[in-house]
PQR file with spaces between the fields and no chain letter, atoms N, CA, C, O and H, PARSE charges and radii, in Angstrom:
ATOM       1  N    MET     1      38.058    8.681  -24.545 -0.4000 1.5000
ATOM       2  CA   MET     1      38.682    8.669  -23.377 -0.0000 2.0000
ATOM       3  C    MET     1      38.059    7.453  -22.784  0.5500 1.7000
ATOM       4  O    MET     1      38.744    6.495  -22.427 -0.5500 1.4000
ATOM       5  N    PHE     2      36.442    7.498  -22.653 -0.4000 1.5000
ATOM       6  CA   PHE     2      35.940    6.746  -22.164 -0.0000 2.0000
ATOM       7  C    PHE     2      35.467    5.826  -22.788  0.5500 1.7000
ATOM       8  O    PHE     2      35.066    6.218  -23.883 -0.5500 1.4000
ATOM       9  H    PHE     2      35.886    8.277  -22.943  0.4000 1.0000
ATOM      10  N    ARG     3      35.241    4.258  -22.541 -0.4000 1.5000
ATOM      11  CA   ARG     3      34.908    3.295  -24.055 -0.0000 2.0000
ATOM      12  C    ARG     3      33.376    2.804  -22.639  0.5500 1.7000
ATOM      13  O    ARG     3      33.296    2.899  -21.414 -0.5500 1.4000
ATOM      14  H    ARG     3      35.567    3.939  -21.651  0.4000 1.0000
ATOM      15  N    PRO     4      32.361    2.252  -23.851 -0.5600 1.5000
ATOM      16  CA   PRO     4      31.467    2.057  -23.031  0.2800 2.0000
ATOM      17  C    PRO     4      31.475    0.001  -23.166  0.5500 1.7000
ATOM      18  O    PRO     4      31.522   -0.616  -24.230 -0.5500 1.4000
ATOM      19  N    THR     5      31.415   -0.632  -21.742 -0.4000 1.5000
ATOM      20  CA   THR     5      31.682   -2.258  -21.997 -0.0000 2.0000
ATOM      21  C    THR     5      31.048   -2.620  -23.191  0.5500 1.7000
ATOM      22  O    THR     5      30.572   -1.957  -24.112 -0.5500 1.4000
ATOM      23  H    THR     5      31.377   -0.130  -20.878  0.4000 1.0000
ATOM      24  N    ARG     6      31.171   -4.104  -22.920 -0.4000 1.5000
ATOM      25  CA   ARG     6      29.664   -4.622  -23.572 -0.0000 2.0000
ATOM      26  C    ARG     6      28.903   -4.685  -23.091  0.5500 1.7000
ATOM      27  O    ARG     6      27.826   -4.762  -23.681 -0.5500 1.4000
ATOM      28  H    ARG     6      31.559   -4.642  -22.172  0.4000 1.0000
ATOM      29  N    ARG     7      29.002   -4.694  -21.254 -0.4000 1.5000
ATOM      30  CA   ARG     7      27.815   -4.769  -20.804 -0.0000 2.0000
ATOM      31  C    ARG     7      26.808   -3.304  -21.444  0.5500 1.7000
ATOM      32  O    ARG     7      25.648   -3.413  -21.843 -0.5500 1.4000
ATOM      33  H    ARG     7      29.878   -4.632  -20.775  0.4000 1.0000
ATOM      34  N    MET     8      27.269   -2.545  -21.420 -0.4000 1.5000
ATOM      35  CA   MET     8      26.718   -0.969  -21.289 -0.0000 2.0000
ATOM      36  C    MET     8      26.378   -1.150  -22.915  0.5500 1.7000
ATOM      37  O    MET     8      25.186   -0.849  -22.994 -0.5500 1.4000
ATOM      38  H    MET     8      28.211   -2.456  -21.096  0.4000 1.0000
ATOM      39  N    MET     9      26.634   -1.336  -23.626 -0.4000 1.5000
ATOM      40  CA   MET     9      26.161   -1.243  -25.561 -0.0000 2.0000
ATOM      41  C    MET     9      25.757   -2.353  -25.371  0.5500 1.7000
ATOM      42  O    MET     9      25.838   -2.839  -26.499 -0.5500 1.4000
ATOM      43  H    MET     9      27.602   -1.580  -23.562  0.4000 1.0000
ATOM      44  N    ALA    10      25.412   -3.034  -24.795 -0.4000 1.5000
ATOM      45  CA   ALA    10      24.046   -4.437  -25.124 -0.0000 2.0000
ATOM      46  C    ALA    10      22.810   -3.291  -24.611  0.5500 1.7000
ATOM      47  O    ALA    10      21.761   -3.876  -24.885 -0.5500 1.4000
ATOM      48  H    ALA    10      25.346   -2.639  -23.879  0.4000 1.0000
ATOM      49  N    GLY    11      22.547   -2.293  -24.159 -0.4000 1.5000
ATOM      50  CA   GLY    11      21.488   -1.840  -23.950 -0.0000 2.0000
ATOM      51  C    GLY    11      20.838   -2.536  -22.248  0.5500 1.7000
ATOM      52  O    GLY    11      21.320   -3.252  -21.370 -0.5500 1.4000
ATOM      53  H    GLY    11      23.398   -1.818  -23.936  0.4000 1.0000
ATOM      54  N    GLN    12      19.365   -1.747  -22.495 -0.4000 1.5000
ATOM      55  CA   GLN    12      18.515   -2.257  -21.189 -0.0000 2.0000
ATOM      56  C    GLN    12      17.707   -2.936  -21.420  0.5500 1.7000
ATOM      57  O    GLN    12      16.838   -2.922  -22.292 -0.5500 1.4000
ATOM      58  H    GLN    12      18.973   -1.165  -23.207  0.4000 1.0000
ATOM      59  N    PRO    13      18.037   -3.871  -20.312 -0.5600 1.5000
ATOM      60  CA   PRO    13      17.029   -4.756  -20.527  0.2800 2.0000
ATOM      61  C    PRO    13      15.585   -4.219  -19.929  0.5500 1.7000
ATOM      62  O    PRO    13      15.523   -3.354  -19.056 -0.5500 1.4000
ATOM      63  N    SER    14      13.868   -5.167  -20.814 -0.4000 1.5000
ATOM      64  CA   SER    14      13.034   -4.997  -20.602 -0.0000 2.0000
ATOM      65  C    SER    14      12.836   -5.048  -19.207  0.5500 1.7000
ATOM      66  O    SER    14      13.350   -5.880  -18.460 -0.5500 1.4000
ATOM      67  H    SER    14      13.919   -5.870  -21.524  0.4000 1.0000
ATOM      68  N    GLU    15      12.147   -4.220  -18.909 -0.4000 1.5000
ATOM      69  CA   GLU    15      11.302   -4.467  -17.378 -0.0000 2.0000
ATOM      70  C    GLU    15      10.413   -5.368  -17.732  0.5500 1.7000
ATOM      71  O    GLU    15      10.206   -5.520  -18.936 -0.5500 1.4000
ATOM      72  H    GLU    15      11.730   -3.545  -19.517  0.4000 1.0000
ATOM      73  N    GLU    16       9.740   -6.113  -16.831 -0.4000 1.5000
ATOM      74  CA   GLU    16       8.652   -6.993  -16.976 -0.0000 2.0000
ATOM      75  C    GLU    16       6.899   -6.059  -16.883  0.5500 1.7000
ATOM      76  O    GLU    16       5.859   -6.427  -17.428 -0.5500 1.4000
ATOM      77  H    GLU    16       9.909   -5.990  -15.852  0.4000 1.0000
ATOM      78  N    HIS    17       7.061   -5.110  -16.220 -0.4000 1.5000
ATOM      79  CA   HIS    17       6.062   -4.318  -15.806 -0.0000 2.0000
ATOM      80  C    HIS    17       6.159   -2.981  -16.174  0.5500 1.7000
ATOM      81  O    HIS    17       5.358   -2.249  -15.593 -0.5500 1.4000
ATOM      82  H    HIS    17       7.906   -4.811  -15.777  0.4000 1.0000
ATOM      83  N    ARG    18       6.602   -2.666  -16.647 -0.4000 1.5000
ATOM      84  CA   ARG    18       7.362   -1.327  -18.174 -0.0000 2.0000
ATOM      85  C    ARG    18       5.676   -1.381  -18.578  0.5500 1.7000
ATOM      86  O    ARG    18       5.074   -2.409  -18.887 -0.5500 1.4000
ATOM      87  H    ARG    18       7.252   -3.261  -17.119  0.4000 1.0000
ATOM      88  N    ALA    19       5.109   -0.058  -18.495 -0.4000 1.5000
ATOM      89  CA   ALA    19       4.424    0.731  -19.186 -0.0000 2.0000
ATOM      90  C    ALA    19       2.706   -0.016  -19.288  0.5500 1.7000
ATOM      91  O    ALA    19       1.993    0.277  -20.247 -0.5500 1.4000
ATOM      92  H    ALA    19       5.598    0.778  -18.244  0.4000 1.0000
ATOM      93  N    HIS    20       2.213   -0.963  -18.201 -0.4000 1.5000
ATOM      94  CA   HIS    20       1.264   -1.892  -18.337 -0.0000 2.0000
ATOM      95  C    HIS    20       0.088   -1.083  -17.556  0.5500 1.7000
ATOM      96  O    HIS    20       0.173   -0.767  -16.369 -0.5500 1.4000
ATOM      97  H    HIS    20       2.792   -1.201  -17.421  0.4000 1.0000
ATOM      98  N    THR    21      -0.831   -0.845  -18.253 -0.4000 1.5000
ATOM      99  CA   THR    21      -2.520   -0.052  -18.516 -0.0000 2.0000
ATOM     100  C    THR    21      -3.120   -0.821  -17.011  0.5500 1.7000
ATOM     101  O    THR    21      -2.673   -1.623  -16.191 -0.5500 1.4000
ATOM     102  H    THR    21      -0.900   -1.102  -19.217  0.4000 1.0000
ATOM     103  N    ILE    22      -4.099   -0.225  -17.168 -0.4000 1.5000
ATOM     104  CA   ILE    22      -4.728   -0.628  -15.457 -0.0000 2.0000
ATOM     105  C    ILE    22      -5.601   -2.113  -16.125  0.5500 1.7000
ATOM     106  O    ILE    22      -6.256   -2.553  -15.181 -0.5500 1.4000
ATOM     107  H    ILE    22      -4.462    0.427  -17.835  0.4000 1.0000
ATOM     108  N    THR    23      -5.821   -2.982  -17.351 -0.4000 1.5000
ATOM     109  CA   THR    23      -6.541   -3.783  -17.622 -0.0000 2.0000
ATOM     110  C    THR    23      -5.013   -5.233  -17.356  0.5500 1.7000
ATOM     111  O    THR    23      -4.853   -6.378  -16.934 -0.5500 1.4000
ATOM     112  H    THR    23      -5.289   -2.625  -18.118  0.4000 1.0000
ATOM     113  N    GLN    24      -4.513   -4.471  -17.761 -0.4000 1.5000
ATOM     114  CA   GLN    24      -3.067   -5.734  -17.822 -0.0000 2.0000
ATOM     115  C    GLN    24      -2.546   -6.102  -16.139  0.5500 1.7000
ATOM     116  O    GLN    24      -2.310   -7.220  -15.681 -0.5500 1.4000
ATOM     117  H    GLN    24      -4.643   -3.541  -18.105  0.4000 1.0000
ATOM     118  N    ARG    25      -2.458   -4.662  -15.375 -0.4000 1.5000
ATOM     119  CA   ARG    25      -2.597   -5.393  -14.301 -0.0000 2.0000
ATOM     120  C    ARG    25      -3.508   -5.761  -13.895  0.5500 1.7000
ATOM     121  O    ARG    25      -3.092   -6.669  -13.175 -0.5500 1.4000
ATOM     122  H    ARG    25      -2.649   -3.754  -15.747  0.4000 1.0000
ATOM     123  N    LEU    26      -5.367   -5.740  -13.715 -0.4000 1.5000
ATOM     124  CA   LEU    26      -5.685   -6.535  -13.142 -0.0000 2.0000
ATOM     125  C    LEU    26      -5.663   -8.032  -13.814  0.5500 1.7000
ATOM     126  O    LEU    26      -6.436   -8.819  -13.267 -0.5500 1.4000
ATOM     127  H    LEU    26      -5.705   -5.003  -14.300  0.4000 1.0000
ATOM     128  N    ARG    27      -5.161   -8.375  -14.538 -0.4000 1.5000
ATOM     129  CA   ARG    27      -5.231   -9.651  -15.108 -0.0000 2.0000
ATOM     130  C    ARG    27      -4.112  -10.445  -13.830  0.5500 1.7000
ATOM     131  O    ARG    27      -4.262  -11.506  -13.224 -0.5500 1.4000
ATOM     132  H    ARG    27      -4.533   -7.736  -14.982  0.4000 1.0000
ATOM     133  N    THR    28      -3.453   -9.841  -13.793 -0.4000 1.5000
ATOM     134  CA   THR    28      -2.488  -10.181  -12.808 -0.0000 2.0000
ATOM     135  C    THR    28      -2.740  -11.139  -11.250  0.5500 1.7000
ATOM     136  O    THR    28      -2.272  -11.850  -10.361 -0.5500 1.4000
ATOM     137  H    THR    28      -3.331   -8.979  -14.285  0.4000 1.0000
ATOM     138  N    LEU    29      -3.932  -10.409  -11.873 -0.4000 1.5000
ATOM     139  CA   LEU    29      -4.687  -11.225   -9.987 -0.0000 2.0000
ATOM     140  C    LEU    29      -5.267  -12.572  -10.251  0.5500 1.7000
ATOM     141  O    LEU    29      -5.867  -13.200   -9.379 -0.5500 1.4000
ATOM     142  H    LEU    29      -4.311   -9.831  -12.596  0.4000 1.0000
ATOM     143  N    ARG    30      -5.079  -13.014  -11.482 -0.4000 1.5000
ATOM     144  CA   ARG    30      -5.211  -14.497  -11.723 -0.0000 2.0000
ATOM     145  C    ARG    30      -4.810  -15.473  -10.880  0.5500 1.7000
ATOM     146  O    ARG    30      -5.266  -16.530  -10.446 -0.5500 1.4000
ATOM     147  H    ARG    30      -4.591  -12.504  -12.190  0.4000 1.0000
ATOM     148  N    LYS    31      -3.140  -14.369  -10.691 -0.4000 1.5000
ATOM     149  CA   LYS    31      -1.992  -15.436  -10.436 -0.0000 2.0000
ATOM     150  C    LYS    31      -2.247  -15.522   -8.743  0.5500 1.7000
ATOM     151  O    LYS    31      -1.742  -16.420   -8.070 -0.5500 1.4000
ATOM     152  H    LYS    31      -2.769  -13.510  -11.044  0.4000 1.0000
ATOM     153  N    ILE    32      -2.985  -14.601   -8.247 -0.4000 1.5000
ATOM     154  CA   ILE    32      -3.089  -14.712   -6.914 -0.0000 2.0000
ATOM     155  C    ILE    32      -4.696  -16.174   -6.522  0.5500 1.7000
ATOM     156  O    ILE    32      -5.893  -16.226   -6.803 -0.5500 1.4000
ATOM     157  H    ILE    32      -3.395  -13.871   -8.794  0.4000 1.0000
ATOM     158  N    PRO    33      -3.654  -17.125   -5.730 -0.5600 1.5000
ATOM     159  CA   PRO    33      -4.647  -18.046   -5.810  0.2800 2.0000
ATOM     160  C    PRO    33      -5.724  -17.586   -4.690  0.5500 1.7000
ATOM     161  O    PRO    33      -5.763  -16.970   -3.625 -0.5500 1.4000
ATOM     162  N    PRO    34      -6.641  -18.323   -5.666 -0.5600 1.5000
ATOM     163  CA   PRO    34      -8.312  -18.120   -4.992  0.2800 2.0000
ATOM     164  C    PRO    34      -8.520  -18.575   -3.182  0.5500 1.7000
ATOM     165  O    PRO    34      -9.062  -17.994   -2.242 -0.5500 1.4000
ATOM     166  N    GLU    35      -8.034  -19.451   -3.270 -0.4000 1.5000
ATOM     167  CA   GLU    35      -8.594  -19.708   -1.534 -0.0000 2.0000
ATOM     168  C    GLU    35      -7.360  -18.417   -0.718  0.5500 1.7000
ATOM     169  O    GLU    35      -7.034  -18.873    0.378 -0.5500 1.4000
ATOM     170  H    GLU    35      -7.594  -19.923   -4.033  0.4000 1.0000
ATOM     171  N    LEU    36      -6.810  -17.321   -0.930 -0.4000 1.5000
ATOM     172  CA   LEU    36      -6.594  -15.954   -0.752 -0.0000 2.0000
ATOM     173  C    LEU    36      -6.756  -15.246   -0.954  0.5500 1.7000
ATOM     174  O    LEU    36      -5.992  -14.301   -0.759 -0.5500 1.4000
ATOM     175  H    LEU    36      -7.074  -16.950   -1.820  0.4000 1.0000
ATOM     176  N    ILE    37      -8.660  -15.106   -1.881 -0.4000 1.5000
ATOM     177  CA   ILE    37      -8.642  -14.023   -2.020 -0.0000 2.0000
ATOM     178  C    ILE    37      -9.803  -13.720   -0.211  0.5500 1.7000
ATOM     179  O    ILE    37      -9.693  -12.795    0.593 -0.5500 1.4000
ATOM     180  H    ILE    37      -9.281  -15.874   -2.039  0.4000 1.0000
ATOM     181  N    PRO    38     -10.774  -14.914   -0.181 -0.5600 1.5000
ATOM     182  CA   PRO    38     -11.637  -14.601    0.644  0.2800 2.0000
ATOM     183  C    PRO    38     -10.857  -13.968    2.090  0.5500 1.7000
ATOM     184  O    PRO    38     -11.444  -12.985    2.542 -0.5500 1.4000
ATOM     185  N    LEU    39      -9.615  -14.407    2.865 -0.4000 1.5000
ATOM     186  CA   LEU    39      -9.015  -14.040    3.246 -0.0000 2.0000
ATOM     187  C    LEU    39      -8.094  -12.559    3.343  0.5500 1.7000
ATOM     188  O    LEU    39      -7.540  -12.008    4.294 -0.5500 1.4000
ATOM     189  H    LEU    39      -9.138  -15.206    2.498  0.4000 1.0000
ATOM     190  N    GLY    40      -8.217  -12.209    1.888 -0.4000 1.5000
ATOM     191  CA   GLY    40      -8.119  -10.483    1.700 -0.0000 2.0000
ATOM     192  C    GLY    40      -9.081   -9.833    1.829  0.5500 1.7000
ATOM     193  O    GLY    40      -8.856   -8.676    2.181 -0.5500 1.4000
ATOM     194  H    GLY    40      -8.667  -12.657    1.116  0.4000 1.0000
ATOM     195  N    ILE    41     -10.374  -10.175    1.647 -0.4000 1.5000
ATOM     196  CA   ILE    41     -11.435   -9.748    1.988 -0.0000 2.0000
ATOM     197  C    ILE    41     -11.792   -9.848    3.800  0.5500 1.7000
ATOM     198  O    ILE    41     -12.113   -8.825    4.406 -0.5500 1.4000
ATOM     199  H    ILE    41     -10.556  -11.115    1.360  0.4000 1.0000
ATOM     200  N    VAL    42     -11.705  -10.896    4.350 -0.4000 1.5000
ATOM     201  CA   VAL    42     -11.793  -10.526    5.822 -0.0000 2.0000
ATOM     202  C    VAL    42     -10.935   -9.698    6.464  0.5500 1.7000
ATOM     203  O    VAL    42     -11.248   -9.023    7.445 -0.5500 1.4000
ATOM     204  H    VAL    42     -11.443  -11.727    3.858  0.4000 1.0000
ATOM     205  N    VAL    43      -9.635   -9.726    5.845 -0.4000 1.5000
ATOM     206  CA   VAL    43      -8.237   -8.874    6.604 -0.0000 2.0000
ATOM     207  C    VAL    43      -8.714   -7.330    5.872  0.5500 1.7000
ATOM     208  O    VAL    43      -8.717   -6.394    6.671 -0.5500 1.4000
ATOM     209  H    VAL    43      -9.381  -10.275    5.049  0.4000 1.0000
ATOM     210  N    GLY    44      -9.045   -7.054    4.677 -0.4000 1.5000
ATOM     211  CA   GLY    44      -9.386   -5.984    4.439 -0.0000 2.0000
ATOM     212  C    GLY    44     -10.391   -5.104    4.925  0.5500 1.7000
ATOM     213  O    GLY    44     -10.546   -3.893    4.764 -0.5500 1.4000
ATOM     214  H    GLY    44      -9.042   -7.814    4.028  0.4000 1.0000
ATOM     215  N    VAL    45     -11.355   -6.367    5.856 -0.4000 1.5000
ATOM     216  CA   VAL    45     -12.631   -5.517    5.973 -0.0000 2.0000
ATOM     217  C    VAL    45     -12.046   -5.061    7.686  0.5500 1.7000
ATOM     218  O    VAL    45     -12.104   -3.891    8.065 -0.5500 1.4000
ATOM     219  H    VAL    45     -11.229   -7.350    5.987  0.4000 1.0000
ATOM     220  N    ALA    46     -11.563   -6.068    8.480 -0.4000 1.5000
ATOM     221  CA   ALA    46     -10.807   -5.728    9.866 -0.0000 2.0000
ATOM     222  C    ALA    46     -10.359   -4.804    9.863  0.5500 1.7000
ATOM     223  O    ALA    46     -10.791   -3.868   10.536 -0.5500 1.4000
ATOM     224  H    ALA    46     -11.516   -7.019    8.172  0.4000 1.0000
ATOM     225  N    VAL    47      -9.304   -4.727    9.083 -0.4000 1.5000
ATOM     226  CA   VAL    47      -8.551   -3.073    8.251 -0.0000 2.0000
ATOM     227  C    VAL    47      -9.462   -2.068    8.810  0.5500 1.7000
ATOM     228  O    VAL    47      -9.405   -1.501    9.901 -0.5500 1.4000
ATOM     229  H    VAL    47      -8.954   -5.487    8.536  0.4000 1.0000
ATOM     230  N    GLY    48     -10.249   -1.964    7.927 -0.4000 1.5000
ATOM     231  CA   GLY    48     -11.136   -1.028    7.286 -0.0000 2.0000
ATOM     232  C    GLY    48     -12.345   -0.328    9.087  0.5500 1.7000
ATOM     233  O    GLY    48     -12.653    0.829    9.372 -0.5500 1.4000
ATOM     234  H    GLY    48     -10.295   -2.425    7.041  0.4000 1.0000
ATOM     235  N    PHE    49     -12.638   -1.495    9.762 -0.4000 1.5000
ATOM     236  CA   PHE    49     -13.123   -1.797   10.833 -0.0000 2.0000
ATOM     237  C    PHE    49     -12.279   -1.081   11.604  0.5500 1.7000
ATOM     238  O    PHE    49     -12.591   -0.019   12.144 -0.5500 1.4000
ATOM     239  H    PHE    49     -12.388   -2.435    9.531  0.4000 1.0000
ATOM     240  N    ALA    50     -11.523   -1.460   11.663 -0.4000 1.5000
ATOM     241  CA   ALA    50     -10.208   -0.921   12.865 -0.0000 2.0000
ATOM     242  C    ALA    50     -10.399    0.648   12.680  0.5500 1.7000
ATOM     243  O    ALA    50     -10.566    1.380   13.656 -0.5500 1.4000
ATOM     244  H    ALA    50     -11.270   -2.323   11.225  0.4000 1.0000
ATOM     245  N    GLY    51     -10.366    1.109   11.408 -0.4000 1.5000
ATOM     246  CA   GLY    51      -9.549    2.527   11.230 -0.0000 2.0000
ATOM     247  C    GLY    51     -10.787    3.471   11.803  0.5500 1.7000
ATOM     248  O    GLY    51     -10.718    4.275   12.733 -0.5500 1.4000
ATOM     249  H    GLY    51     -10.231    0.514   10.616  0.4000 1.0000
ATOM     250  N    TYR    52     -12.129    3.092   10.852 -0.4000 1.5000
ATOM     251  CA   TYR    52     -13.468    3.422   11.596 -0.0000 2.0000
ATOM     252  C    TYR    52     -13.069    3.689   12.927  0.5500 1.7000
ATOM     253  O    TYR    52     -12.695    4.794   13.318 -0.5500 1.4000
ATOM     254  H    TYR    52     -12.186    2.439   10.097  0.4000 1.0000
ATOM     255  N    SER    53     -13.157    2.603   13.663 -0.4000 1.5000
ATOM     256  CA   SER    53     -13.025    2.785   14.979 -0.0000 2.0000
ATOM     257  C    SER    53     -12.773    3.798   15.940  0.5500 1.7000
ATOM     258  O    SER    53     -13.429    4.562   16.649 -0.5500 1.4000
ATOM     259  H    SER    53     -13.462    1.705   13.345  0.4000 1.0000
ATOM     260  N    ILE    54     -10.614    3.309   15.521 -0.4000 1.5000
ATOM     261  CA   ILE    54     -10.044    4.309   16.304 -0.0000 2.0000
ATOM     262  C    ILE    54     -10.199    5.961   15.893  0.5500 1.7000
ATOM     263  O    ILE    54      -9.894    6.939   16.576 -0.5500 1.4000
ATOM     264  H    ILE    54     -10.080    2.688   14.946  0.4000 1.0000
ATOM     265  N    VAL    55     -10.662    5.917   14.817 -0.4000 1.5000
ATOM     266  CA   VAL    55     -11.487    7.586   14.055 -0.0000 2.0000
ATOM     267  C    VAL    55     -12.318    8.050   15.045  0.5500 1.7000
ATOM     268  O    VAL    55     -11.986    8.953   15.815 -0.5500 1.4000
ATOM     269  H    VAL    55     -10.910    5.123   14.263  0.4000 1.0000
ATOM     270  N    ARG    56     -13.391    7.480   15.073 -0.4000 1.5000
ATOM     271  CA   ARG    56     -14.398    7.356   15.848 -0.0000 2.0000
ATOM     272  C    ARG    56     -13.750    7.603   17.611  0.5500 1.7000
ATOM     273  O    ARG    56     -14.034    8.656   18.183 -0.5500 1.4000
ATOM     274  H    ARG    56     -13.661    6.748   14.448  0.4000 1.0000
ATOM     275  N    LYS    57     -13.221    6.943   18.051 -0.4000 1.5000
ATOM     276  CA   LYS    57     -12.847    7.204   19.083 -0.0000 2.0000
ATOM     277  C    LYS    57     -12.091    8.269   19.399  0.5500 1.7000
ATOM     278  O    LYS    57     -12.288    8.794   20.495 -0.5500 1.4000
ATOM     279  H    LYS    57     -12.990    6.088   17.587  0.4000 1.0000
ATOM     280  N    LEU    58     -11.454    8.607   18.844 -0.4000 1.5000
ATOM     281  CA   LEU    58     -10.670   10.023   18.719 -0.0000 2.0000
ATOM     282  C    LEU    58     -11.415   11.011   18.393  0.5500 1.7000
ATOM     283  O    LEU    58     -10.953   12.072   18.814 -0.5500 1.4000
ATOM     284  H    LEU    58     -11.294    8.181   17.953  0.4000 1.0000
ATOM     285  N    PHE    59     -12.735   11.154   17.605 -0.4000 1.5000
ATOM     286  CA   PHE    59     -12.817   12.704   17.832 -0.0000 2.0000
ATOM     287  C    PHE    59     -14.707   12.535   18.652  0.5500 1.7000
ATOM     288  O    PHE    59     -15.513   13.460   18.551 -0.5500 1.4000
ATOM     289  H    PHE    59     -13.110   10.292   17.263  0.4000 1.0000
ATOM     290  N    VAL    60     -14.998   11.386   19.286 -0.4000 1.5000
ATOM     291  CA   VAL    60     -16.461   10.995   19.360 -0.0000 2.0000
ATOM     292  C    VAL    60     -15.719   11.344   21.069  0.5500 1.7000
ATOM     293  O    VAL    60     -16.047   12.348   21.702 -0.5500 1.4000
ATOM     294  H    VAL    60     -14.344   10.634   19.368  0.4000 1.0000
ATOM     295  N    ASP    61     -14.835   10.447   21.531 -0.4000 1.5000
ATOM     296  CA   ASP    61     -14.556   10.692   23.388 -0.0000 2.0000
ATOM     297  C    ASP    61     -14.097   11.595   23.580  0.5500 1.7000
ATOM     298  O    ASP    61     -13.084   11.953   22.978 -0.5500 1.4000
ATOM     299  H    ASP    61     -14.569    9.631   21.017  0.4000 1.0000
ATOM     300  N    LYS    62     -15.097   12.786   25.142 -0.4000 1.5000
ATOM     301  CA   LYS    62     -14.500   13.829   25.062 -0.0000 2.0000
ATOM     302  C    LYS    62     -13.359   13.004   26.823  0.5500 1.7000
ATOM     303  O    LYS    62     -12.457   13.582   27.430 -0.5500 1.4000
ATOM     304  H    LYS    62     -15.920   12.495   25.631  0.4000 1.0000
ATOM     305  N    GLN    63     -13.759   12.022   27.017 -0.4000 1.5000
ATOM     306  CA   GLN    63     -12.616   12.028   28.189 -0.0000 2.0000
ATOM     307  C    GLN    63     -11.205   11.822   27.726  0.5500 1.7000
ATOM     308  O    GLN    63     -10.237   12.228   28.369 -0.5500 1.4000
ATOM     309  H    GLN    63     -14.492   11.553   26.524  0.4000 1.0000
ATOM     310  N    MET    64     -11.124   11.206   26.637 -0.4000 1.5000
ATOM     311  CA   MET    64      -9.334   11.604   26.331 -0.0000 2.0000
ATOM     312  C    MET    64      -8.948   12.945   26.215  0.5500 1.7000
ATOM     313  O    MET    64      -9.407   13.986   25.744 -0.5500 1.4000
ATOM     314  H    MET    64     -11.910   10.876   26.114  0.4000 1.0000
ATOM     315  N    ARG    65      -8.146   12.641   26.688 -0.4000 1.5000
ATOM     316  CA   ARG    65      -7.132   14.043   26.391 -0.0000 2.0000
ATOM     317  C    ARG    65      -6.286   14.258   25.327  0.5500 1.7000
ATOM     318  O    ARG    65      -5.206   13.744   25.619 -0.5500 1.4000
ATOM     319  H    ARG    65      -7.772   11.796   27.070  0.4000 1.0000
ATOM     320  N    LEU    66      -6.248   14.706   24.365 -0.4000 1.5000
ATOM     321  CA   LEU    66      -5.715   14.865   23.292 -0.0000 2.0000
ATOM     322  C    LEU    66      -4.498   16.102   23.636  0.5500 1.7000
ATOM     323  O    LEU    66      -3.538   15.684   22.989 -0.5500 1.4000
ATOM     324  H    LEU    66      -7.125   15.123   24.127  0.4000 1.0000
ATOM     325  N    SER    67      -4.185   17.011   24.113 -0.4000 1.5000
ATOM     326  CA   SER    67      -3.559   17.854   24.176 -0.0000 2.0000
ATOM     327  C    SER    67      -3.416   18.284   25.620  0.5500 1.7000
ATOM     328  O    SER    67      -4.369   18.333   26.399 -0.5500 1.4000
ATOM     329  H    SER    67      -4.965   17.351   24.638  0.4000 1.0000
ATOM     330  N    ARG    68      -2.298   18.559   25.898 -0.4000 1.5000
ATOM     331  CA   ARG    68      -2.031   18.649   26.992 -0.0000 2.0000
ATOM     332  C    ARG    68      -2.572   20.557   27.691  0.5500 1.7000
ATOM     333  O    ARG    68      -2.387   21.700   27.272 -0.5500 1.4000
ATOM     334  H    ARG    68      -1.524   18.518   25.266  0.4000 1.0000
ATOM     335  N    GLN    69      -3.409   19.829   29.140 -0.4000 1.5000
ATOM     336  CA   GLN    69      -4.381   20.701   29.939 -0.0000 2.0000
ATOM     337  C    GLN    69      -3.246   21.888   31.399  0.5500 1.7000
ATOM     338  O    GLN    69      -2.157   21.539   31.855 -0.5500 1.4000
ATOM     339  H    GLN    69      -3.559   18.900   29.480  0.4000 1.0000
ATOM     340  N    ASN    70      -3.624   22.545   31.582 -0.4000 1.5000
ATOM     341  CA   ASN    70      -3.287   23.514   32.522 -0.0000 2.0000
ATOM     342  C    ASN    70      -1.923   23.586   33.174  0.5500 1.7000
ATOM     343  O    ASN    70      -1.455   23.441   34.304 -0.5500 1.4000
ATOM     344  H    ASN    70      -4.508   22.829   31.212  0.4000 1.0000
ATOM     345  N    ARG    71      -1.463   23.896   31.861 -0.4000 1.5000
ATOM     346  CA   ARG    71       0.326   24.187   31.727 -0.0000 2.0000
ATOM     347  C    ARG    71       0.377   25.551   31.990  0.5500 1.7000
ATOM     348  O    ARG    71      -0.274   26.443   31.446 -0.5500 1.4000
ATOM     349  H    ARG    71      -1.843   24.014   30.944  0.4000 1.0000
ATOM     350  N    LYS    72       1.791   25.694   33.491 -0.4000 1.5000
ATOM     351  CA   LYS    72       1.696   26.772   33.985 -0.0000 2.0000
ATOM     352  C    LYS    72       3.197   27.412   33.320  0.5500 1.7000
ATOM     353  O    LYS    72       3.949   28.266   33.791 -0.5500 1.4000
ATOM     354  H    LYS    72       2.320   24.969   33.933  0.4000 1.0000
ATOM     355  N    ASP    73       3.248   26.963   32.588 -0.4000 1.5000
ATOM     356  CA   ASP    73       4.343   27.995   31.523 -0.0000 2.0000
ATOM     357  C    ASP    73       3.864   29.322   31.234  0.5500 1.7000
ATOM     358  O    ASP    73       4.532   30.080   30.530 -0.5500 1.4000
ATOM     359  H    ASP    73       2.638   26.269   32.206  0.4000 1.0000
């Protein structure tokens, strides 16, 4: 009843990133331009400090209201 078209009979195209190991993925880091690596480090450190700061603020600051108080319901 149904016949596969020529496109379907040709098979699936092989993917570029199929079943790569960790070392193969690490080798792709060489494609990143070297002048962007320090920028990535600085942005990563900044995001880390921002995350630390907000988490510390949420746990340490007793003046901040994190839930409703004095509800009359």
